[in-house]
C-alpha positions in Angstrom: 40.0 113.9 128.5 38.4 110.6 127.4 40.5 109.2 124.6 44.0 110.6 125.2 46.6 108.9 127.5 48.1 111.6 129.8 50.4 111.7 132.8 49.6 113.4 136.1 48.6 117.0 135.9 52.0 118.2 137.4 53.9 116.6 134.5 51.3 117.6 131.9 51.8 121.3 132.7 55.4 121.0 131.4 54.3 119.7 128.0 55.0 121.8 124.9 51.9 123.8 124.0 51.8 122.4 120.4 51.7 118.8 121.7 49.0 119.8 124.2 47.0 121.3 121.4 47.3 118.2 119.2 46.3 115.9 122.1 43.3 118.1 122.9 42.3 118.0 119.3 42.8 114.2 119.1 40.7 113.8 122.3 38.0 116.1 120.9 37.8 113.8 117.8 37.9 110.6 119.9 41.3 109.6 118.5 40.3 110.0 114.8 43.3 111.6 113.0 41.3 111.7 109.8 38.9 114.3 111.4 42.0 116.5 112.1 43.2 116.0 108.6 46.5 115.5 106.9 46.7 119.2 106.0 46.4 120.2 109.7 48.9 117.6 110.7 51.8 118.2 108.2 51.4 121.3 106.1 53.7 124.3 107.0 53.6 126.8 108.5 50.6 125.9 110.7 50.7 122.1 110.6 51.2 120.3 113.9 54.4 118.6 112.9 56.3 121.7 112.1 54.8 123.6 115.1 55.9 120.8 117.4 59.5 120.6 116.1 59.8 124.5 116.2 58.5 124.6 119.7 60.7 121.8 121.0 63.8 123.4 119.3 63.0 126.7 120.9 62.5 125.1 124.4 65.7 123.2 124.0 67.6 126.4 123.1 66.1 128.1 126.2 67.3 125.0 128.1 63.7 124.3 129.3 63.7 120.8 127.7 66.1 118.3 126.2 64.2 118.7 123.0 64.0 115.9 120.5 67.2 114.9 118.7 67.1 113.6 115.1 68.7 110.4 116.3 66.0 109.6 118.8 63.3 110.6 116.5 64.7 108.4 113.7 64.9 105.4 116.1 61.2 105.8 116.9 60.4 106.4 113.3 62.4 103.2 112.2 60.4 101.1 114.7 57.1 102.4 113.2 58.4 102.0 109.7 59.4 98.4 110.2 55.9 97.5 111.5 54.3 99.5 108.7 56.3 97.8 106.0 55.4 94.4 107.4 51.7 95.4 107.6 51.7 96.6 104.0 53.3 93.3 102.8 51.4 90.8 104.9 48.2 92.6 105.9 48.2 90.6 109.2 46.5 93.1 111.6 46.8 91.0 114.7 50.6 90.5 114.2 51.1 94.1 113.5 49.1 95.3 116.5 51.1 93.0 118.7 54.3 94.6 117.4 52.8 98.1 117.8 52.0 97.3 121.5 55.8 96.7 122.0 56.4 100.3 121.1 54.9 101.4 124.4 57.9 99.9 126.3 60.5 100.9 123.6 59.4 104.5 123.9 59.3 104.3 127.7 62.8 103.0 127.7 64.0 106.1 125.8 62.1 108.3 128.3 63.4 106.5 131.3 67.0 107.0 130.0 66.2 110.7 129.7 66.7 110.6 125.9 63.2 112.1 125.2 61.0 114.3 127.2 57.6 113.1 128.6 55.6 115.0 126.1 57.3 113.1 123.3 56.6 109.8 125.0 52.9 110.7 125.4 52.6 112.0 121.8 53.8 108.6 120.5 51.8 106.7 123.0 48.7 108.4 121.7 49.7 107.7 118.1 49.8 104.1 119.1 46.4 104.3 120.6 45.1 105.9 117.3 46.4 102.8 115.5 44.8 100.4 117.9 41.5 102.2 117.9 41.3 102.5 114.2 42.4 98.8 113.8 45.4 100.1 111.7 43.1 101.9 109.3 44.9 105.2 110.0 48.4 103.7 109.7 49.1 105.8 106.5 48.1 109.0 108.3 50.2 108.2 111.4 53.2 107.4 109.1 52.8 110.7 107.2 52.7 112.6 110.5 55.9 110.9 111.8 57.6 111.4 108.4 56.8 115.1 108.6 58.3 115.2 112.1 61.5 113.7 110.8 61.6 116.0 107.8 61.2 119.1 109.8 63.6 118.4 112.6 66.9 120.3 112.0 70.2 118.5 111.6 72.3 118.7 114.7 75.4 120.8 114.3 
């Protein structure tokens, strides 16, 4: 893979298939989410967002993964949302990119505390890379995808 950031093969083998599929598609399109398209990213039943959430929930129920909790996803979403709001207001690309780079360690922190699985970490790292490569031109698309993830994740009981 040329575009996508991935861990060592041993860890990659444990990734959810839906995340592997999206990362493969992202790599095939050289990090261009627009080529994948909004419909393929968010539209049920076959959009990546819903497939990822369903697969992570299924793996969590089988105790093969921690899954992704609504709380952890909303924390990540809120970080992206704050930067996005600032970008829409000020249009300062350099400042926003610097804030986006900080998301690498914020997401790593959640992973290192075992709050999220590695595939979630690498999914978001690659979304950050999309933003960097597109010089924020695909920020709306990234936010739509993350919004869909938040919308599809079931409420914990």
